[in-house]
VOGU-3710 file (C-alpha; in Angstrom, 3 decimals, decimal comma):
1> mpfrnnllcl> 4,796/6,165/-1,633  3,705/3,142/0,054  1,099/2,640/2,616  1,018/-1,257/3,033  3,623/-3,734/2,858  3,565/-3,902/6,687  3,107/-7,646/6,248  4,505/-8,288/9,870  4,091/-5,881/12,675  5,836/-6,422/15,962
11> lvillstqim> 4,399/-4,810/19,332  6,821/-5,420/22,473  4,615/-4,346/25,454  6,621/-4,354/28,792  4,460/-4,526/31,855  5,030/-2,983/35,304  2,033/-3,606/37,161  -0,522/-6,413/37,851  -3,171/-6,549/35,196  -6,641/-5,817/36,272
21> lsssvlgqqi> -9,244/-5,310/33,933  -13,072/-4,989/33,337  -15,183/-7,669/31,907  -17,182/-6,390/28,539  -15,606/-6,627/25,251  -17,535/-6,356/21,925  -20,483/-6,916/23,754  -20,101/-10,218/25,681  -19,114/-11,289/28,943  -15,458/-12,664/28,906
31> ikqtpaekvf> -13,795/-14,258/32,253  -10,285/-13,170/31,939  -8,363/-15,534/33,804  -5,044/-16,102/32,199  -2,208/-13,222/31,953  -2,375/-13,903/28,169  -6,168/-13,022/27,904  -5,863/-10,323/30,397  -3,110/-8,285/28,283  -5,133/-9,434/24,956
41> yawltafnsg> -8,554/-7,984/26,249  -7,029/-4,683/27,675  -5,360/-3,955/24,721  -8,512/-4,724/22,571  -10,723/-2,776/24,868  -8,605/0,264/24,835  -7,830/0,129/20,858  -11,489/-0,262/19,643  -12,744/2,543/22,024  -10,787/4,978/19,482
51> naqqleayka> -10,524/7,228/22,394  -7,136/9,238/23,197  -8,172/8,846/27,022  -8,828/5,180/27,089  -5,486/4,407/25,296  -3,521/7,029/27,639  -4,666/5,363/30,423  -3,674/1,977/28,956  -0,186/3,600/28,334  0,179/4,917/31,433
61> tyhkkwevqt> -0,512/1,309/33,023  1,112/-1,152/30,651  3,736/0,452/28,297  5,222/4,019/28,982  7,014/4,380/25,773  3,938/3,800/23,669  2,551/6,343/21,017  -1,012/6,768/21,343  -1,055/8,566/18,203  0,137/5,534/16,655
71> mldswertgg> -2,587/3,344/17,867  -5,345/6,141/16,901  -4,117/6,040/13,308  -4,493/2,273/13,320  -7,900/2,668/14,603  -8,809/5,492/11,819  -7,310/2,667/9,266  -9,258/-0,165/10,700  -12,299/0,955/12,497  -11,297/-1,420/15,260
81> yqivriekse> -11,260/-5,168/15,090  -14,044/-7,892/16,150  -12,869/-11,462/17,329  -13,536/-14,073/14,485  -12,140/-16,931/17,165  -9,507/-18,043/19,624  -6,979/-20,286/18,281  -5,377/-21,157/20,922  -5,370/-20,225/24,674  -3,177/-21,256/27,243
91> plnltvlmqe> -2,145/-19,427/30,596  0,990/-17,770/28,930  0,101/-17,845/25,315  -2,912/-16,627/23,535  -3,347/-16,579/19,504  -6,854/-14,929/18,374  -8,000/-14,249/14,842  -9,330/-11,112/14,218  -11,017/-9,206/11,400  -11,154/-5,358/10,710
101> kesdalhres> -14,590/-3,796/11,391  -14,449/-2,024/8,105  -13,028/-4,715/5,859  -12,310/-8,392/5,078  -8,962/-8,038/6,265  -7,993/-10,744/8,894  -5,041/-10,518/11,225  -3,601/-13,437/13,509  -2,653/-11,806/17,028  -0,183/-13,844/18,862
111> vtvdttgndv> 0,281/-12,894/22,669  3,167/-14,320/24,910  3,680/-13,443/28,689  6,967/-14,215/30,303  6,397/-14,219/34,318  10,050/-14,970/34,846  11,328/-11,751/35,862  10,199/-9,147/38,481  8,240/-7,442/35,640  5,537/-8,954/33,171
121> avkmmiediq> 7,328/-9,064/29,793  4,583/-9,200/26,840  5,005/-9,795/23,660  2,394/-9,020/20,995  2,460/-9,891/17,144  -0,158/-9,063/14,888  0,158/-10,528/11,110  -1,779/-10,138/7,921  -3,098/-13,362/6,686  -5,530/-14,745/4,045
131> rpsdlvisrl> -8,816/-16,136/4,746  -8,874/-19,785/5,970  -10,773/-22,342/4,069  -13,561/-22,288/6,396  -14,003/-18,624/6,166  -13,992/-18,093/2,558  -16,341/-15,471/1,372  -19,132/-16,759/-1,182  -18,153/-15,735/-4,686  -21,105/-13,821/-6,484
141> sqseaihsli> -22,647/-13,768/-9,717  -21,164/-10,876/-12,060  -24,295/-8,393/-11,766  -24,000/-9,214/-7,675  -20,230/-8,696/-7,192  -20,810/-4,897/-8,953  -23,809/-4,528/-7,026  -22,271/-5,251/-4,038  -19,314/-3,318/-4,686  -21,574/-0,264/-5,321
151> qradtltnag> -23,607/-0,709/-1,973  -20,049/-1,070/-0,129  -18,819/2,184/-1,691  -21,989/3,827/-0,643  -21,539/2,687/2,709  -17,802/3,881/3,255  -18,478/7,340/1,522  -21,412/7,958/3,986  -19,204/7,196/6,633  -16,612/9,115/5,638
161> rfsgailvas> -14,158/6,570/4,739  -14,137/6,848/0,814  -13,857/9,466/-1,940  -12,771/8,525/-5,082  -13,431/6,459/-8,338  -13,956/3,030/-9,227  -13,660/0,942/-12,917  -14,106/-2,487/-13,558  -13,592/-4,116/-16,707  -14,073/-7,364/-18,407
171> gnkvllkraw> -11,990/-7,272/-21,777  -13,316/-4,228/-23,231  -16,209/-4,178/-21,774  -16,734/-1,776/-19,067  -18,917/-3,302/-15,942  -18,616/-0,138/-13,652  -17,433/3,399/-13,917  -18,335/5,655/-11,381  -17,434/8,107/-8,981  -18,107/9,124/-5,111
181> gemdkekhil> -17,741/11,853/-2,842  -16,016/15,236/-3,251  -13,011/16,192/-5,204  -12,731/19,524/-3,414  -14,093/19,508/0,071  -14,058/23,098/0,502  -15,595/23,996/-2,919  -17,717/20,990/-2,652  -16,890/19,953/-6,405  -17,741/16,160/-6,754
191> ntaqtqfrng> -15,567/13,690/-8,033  -15,751/12,157/-11,637  -14,553/9,463/-13,677  -12,094/12,318/-15,167  -10,933/13,603/-11,812  -7,019/12,913/-11,630  -6,059/11,599/-8,295  -2,504/10,936/-7,087  -1,390/7,477/-7,481  1,443/7,226/-4,990
201> smnkmftava> 3,467/4,164/-5,792  1,290/3,009/-8,638  3,915/5,034/-10,620  6,573/2,236/-9,932  4,734/0,307/-12,564  5,681/2,929/-15,074  9,097/2,947/-14,177  9,546/-0,914/-14,073  8,124/-1,232/-17,586  10,429/1,645/-18,869
211> ilqlvekgki> 13,359/-0,613/-17,572  11,888/-3,482/-19,072  11,713/-1,750/-22,475  15,836/-0,792/-22,078  16,124/-4,282/-21,476  14,536/-5,463/-24,615  16,465/-2,820/-26,562  19,611/-4,309/-25,326  20,461/-0,852/-23,434  20,096/-2,472/-19,853
221> sldgkisdyl> 20,923/-5,718/-18,392  18,658/-6,978/-15,387  21,844/-8,183/-14,084  24,020/-5,068/-14,718  24,886/-3,332/-11,423  24,035/0,150/-10,708  27,685/1,321/-11,208  27,424/0,211/-14,906  24,990/2,869/-15,317  25,740/5,430/-12,825
231> kdypnkdiaq> 29,348/5,206/-13,145  29,919/8,305/-10,553  27,738/6,813/-7,762  28,995/7,508/-4,657  28,383/4,420/-2,291  30,307/1,424/-3,616  28,506/-0,953/-1,737  25,050/0,402/-3,354  26,801/0,636/-6,544  27,383/-3,249/-6,902
241> vtirrllnht> 23,200/-3,843/-6,774  21,992/-5,236/-9,808  18,940/-3,653/-11,847  16,725/-6,791/-10,763  17,449/-6,563/-7,193  16,224/-3,018/-7,531  13,232/-3,943/-9,449  11,887/-6,741/-7,041  13,071/-4,657/-3,648  15,857/-7,024/-2,627
251> ggtgdifgpe> 18,794/-4,446/-2,827  18,599/-2,987/0,738  18,489/0,581/-0,874  16,164/2,084/1,616  13,683/4,585/1,753  13,430/8,244/1,071  11,243/9,422/3,576  11,884/10,664/6,892  13,552/14,018/8,530  15,881/14,299/5,591
261> fdvnrtnlkd> 13,114/14,450/2,914  10,878/16,766/5,052  13,629/19,414/5,363  14,443/18,906/1,516  11,169/18,078/0,017  10,365/21,535/-2,165  13,835/21,075/-2,958  14,016/17,651/-4,552  12,888/18,436/-8,020  13,930/15,099/-10,051
271> nadyvklygt> 15,448/11,898/-9,381  18,959/13,070/-9,599  18,116/15,208/-6,531  17,403/12,727/-4,487  20,703/10,661/-5,555  22,739/13,662/-4,237  20,918/13,670/-1,085  20,843/9,959/-0,367  23,922/8,645/-2,782  26,627/8,629/0,232
281> rgpdgtkgfs> 24,594/5,978/2,256  25,242/2,611/2,521  22,938/-0,620/2,505  20,257/-0,547/5,239  21,104/-3,964/6,101  17,759/-5,829/5,525  18,147/-9,112/3,921  15,794/-10,488/1,031  12,696/-8,332/0,405  12,353/-5,015/1,823
291> ysnygfvllg> 10,232/-2,411/-0,031  12,871/0,330/-1,182  11,206/3,918/-2,690  15,119/4,950/-3,456  15,806/1,770/-5,227  12,959/2,904/-7,668  14,735/6,641/-8,027  17,941/4,641/-8,659  15,929/3,172/-11,583  14,619/6,341/-12,918
301> eiisrvshms> 18,173/7,882/-12,933  19,293/5,081/-14,817  16,457/5,114/-17,345  17,702/9,304/-17,595  21,072/8,265/-18,148  20,736/5,272/-20,612  18,196/6,995/-22,853  19,586/10,532/-22,781  16,336/12,132/-21,764  14,916/13,368/-18,847
311> yyayidkyif> 13,033/10,254/-16,866  9,597/12,373/-17,308  10,302/12,789/-20,978  10,658/9,021/-21,467  7,788/8,086/-19,574  5,911/10,101/-21,542  6,992/9,453/-25,018  7,278/5,437/-24,293  4,646/4,748/-22,244  1,910/7,718/-21,657
321> kpanmsstge> 1,595/8,589/-25,461  1,337/4,887/-26,698  -1,135/3,975/-24,342  -3,095/7,176/-24,832  -2,958/8,256/-21,083  -3,622/11,908/-21,860  -4,922/12,599/-18,067  -1,548/10,541/-16,638  1,602/12,629/-15,598  3,945/13,975/-12,972
331> lpenvhlpmr> 4,032/17,642/-13,178  4,870/19,613/-10,175  2,517/20,546/-7,365  2,376/24,369/-8,290  1,191/23,663/-11,490  -2,363/24,205/-11,589  -4,448/21,171/-12,734  -8,215/21,770/-12,536  -8,900/18,077/-12,599  -6,265/16,893/-9,838
341> apgymrvkgt> -7,914/16,447/-6,780  -6,626/18,028/-3,332  -5,713/15,081/-0,985  -7,178/14,934/2,509  -5,673/13,374/5,194  -7,350/12,838/8,830  -5,510/14,573/11,693  -6,868/14,197/15,022  -10,722/13,525/13,612  -10,284/16,376/10,864
351> wvkndetlpy> -9,842/16,005/7,317  -6,897/18,430/6,664  -5,287/19,136/3,186  -2,212/17,089/2,776  -0,307/20,035/0,879  2,572/20,370/3,489  3,611/16,601/2,930  3,502/16,305/-0,912  7,113/16,394/-2,611  8,091/19,007/-5,288
361> rgmaagggys> 6,288/16,659/-8,070  6,510/13,055/-8,425  9,072/10,859/-9,564  10,101/7,559/-10,264  8,909/6,047/-6,892  5,648/7,471/-7,121  3,817/10,804/-6,916  1,885/11,144/-10,040  -1,577/11,318/-10,842  -3,891/9,395/-13,325
371> tindmlrfvh> -7,652/8,498/-13,717  -9,343/5,157/-13,457  -9,856/5,597/-17,468  -5,760/6,084/-18,196  -5,249/3,154/-15,880  -7,295/1,043/-17,826  -5,655/2,216/-21,016  -2,332/1,135/-19,351  -3,456/-2,387/-19,033  -4,459/-2,836/-22,475
381> alqsgklisk> -1,578/-1,459/-23,814  0,595/-3,734/-21,546  -1,486/-6,795/-22,237  -1,162/-6,050/-26,041  2,300/-5,786/-26,243  2,473/-2,057/-27,103  4,762/-1,498/-24,400  6,722/-4,664/-23,919  6,358/-8,211/-25,202  4,746/-10,954/-23,639
391> tmldlamkpy> 7,889/-12,806/-22,614  9,103/-9,698/-20,838  5,642/-9,278/-19,136  5,366/-12,827/-18,177  9,108/-12,420/-16,511  7,752/-9,296/-14,700  5,025/-11,401/-13,092  7,640/-13,941/-11,644  7,085/-13,717/-8,016  10,656/-13,311/-6,796
401> fhdtpsgygy> 8,891/-12,839/-3,186  5,824/-14,355/-1,690  4,727/-14,499/2,114  2,479/-17,301/2,264  0,281/-15,987/5,474  -0,697/-12,753/3,659  -0,441/-14,260/0,109  1,219/-10,905/-0,817  4,032/-11,407/-3,519  6,482/-9,013/-5,935
411> glgfelygdk> 7,692/-9,645/-9,174  9,403/-6,912/-11,077  8,042/-3,895/-9,897  4,387/-5,443/-9,846  2,571/-6,754/-6,712  1,101/-10,009/-6,995  -1,750/-11,617/-5,358  -3,727/-14,742/-5,398  -3,490/-18,425/-7,626  -4,978/-20,440/-9,973
421> qltsfghegg> -7,814/-18,534/-11,595  -7,917/-15,872/-9,015  -4,001/-14,745/-9,812  -3,372/-11,022/-10,240  -0,852/-8,304/-10,561  -1,051/-4,771/-10,293  0,186/-2,150/-7,455  -1,083/-0,159/-4,586  0,200/3,417/-3,780  -0,563/5,281/-0,593
431> adgmngelrv> 0,433/8,057/1,738  -1,157/10,961/3,814  -4,495/12,031/1,616  -3,890/9,387/-1,469  -4,410/5,961/-2,053  -4,865/3,999/-5,333  -4,888/0,164/-6,422  -4,671/-1,653/-9,826  -5,266/-5,107/-10,007  -5,590/-7,308/-12,968
441> fpklnqvivv> -6,854/-10,845/-13,225  -5,274/-12,173/-16,541  -7,033/-15,672/-16,438  -10,322/-14,185/-15,872  -9,777/-11,206/-18,004  -10,994/-8,595/-15,244  -9,733/-5,500/-14,246  -10,268/-3,220/-11,085  -8,895/-0,027/-10,372  -9,825/2,478/-7,666
451> lsnldppsah> -8,252/5,689/-6,723  -8,831/8,103/-4,050  -8,051/11,310/-2,070  -8,378/10,131/1,082  -5,889/8,490/3,509  -4,917/4,383/2,586  -6,820/1,973/2,595  -9,920/3,982/0,934  -9,002/2,274/-2,058  -7,510/-0,505/-1,118
461> rlveyyslrm> -10,410/-1,930/0,913  -12,623/-1,959/-2,071  -10,277/-3,480/-4,095  -10,155/-6,311/-1,837  -13,933/-6,416/-1,519  -14,202/-7,065/-5,081  -11,372/-9,352/-5,393  -13,199/-11,637/-2,572  -16,585/-11,560/-4,327  -15,930/-11,242/-8,096
471> pek> -16,795/-14,512/-9,762  -14,390/-16,922/-10,615  -15,457/-18,009/-14,108
//
């Protein structure tokens, strides 16, 4: 259940009135002369306010179809933006480099204004980018990086932006293992290193490894089609998609979340139920990489058919047990687990339990639970050859997709980041009331895992924070 992977967000704003604005943004007096500047600073002022009334006023003036709640949710995630620099300024075009106030994430916003018609038409595009060379954050020593990460987690926890657990390891040596915040806000039970957090799409790594195990056993071919393993699959176009394309999200198989999921949420009890619900649906029309939860549901059902075991039994026997992951699983939500943390989502400024958004249980696309200790055990088992061979692991780390501006890539069931010494693999998972991320740096022999029972990007921003400051040697 992903949060990120919104590598490119497009906002099209139709303006029906002349733009007249105030003159103060971010505490600086700004003379707004061009149409493009006026549009940008109007948006930034309203967005950074985090105030529904200001955003409603902006909507009324500039964009009648604009959802105020969408911008409020984005403000909750980012804390607002601060301008790093203006990269280009022309009367009808503006490009601005911005940083999120609560993380190191950089975004480039491009504004284009068209004044040829009766109305002023504006296109605003925001994209994730990597840090330019002149804005690279200085690397710290190992002890300094850990200390800085602890301080950042303290700050975010005190601000109500983090609740969870962090583990950093170098080989077999644990450099940091600590928990922050409350596991249960109502009972004021604190998180510990043993707290079980819902890990969302991090489960995709387990599904991918299971498929690769079956490939090594000769029971599945990466170039085999869905129809080779699910012979009764209803939609003939989707049936032609290969296993490889399911693993790297290029199969066009679409998502599972939306109105149909909301109606059937508690009745979808295993991967087969999802296939019954969505199996007649055709390709989603996307070309190339398009993150697909349903694609991994299909992989889960293929695992079951080929192994003659339930998906859950297979994952438990061939991944969790060999890796000694005794605190990881996908038991239904109605099964009481005393160490499974409730998830809390932000609704109109208040923390609310995410119970009404959860599936019946986790499945092949995500939704299980784990601990920081178990995720480290998974890494050790994966890298030691207990789960798949080194050759197969290397194949899984081959980038089938790479977005140059953001640096985000995807292999066979694993997200890929960085290059050279800082090359890493892992996966993030996120949905309402849950966020987790694992990153493994093979060349540096380091691992960081952060799990949280709050909305994204509560865990991701701390993984990024450490990744940008950890020593390169």
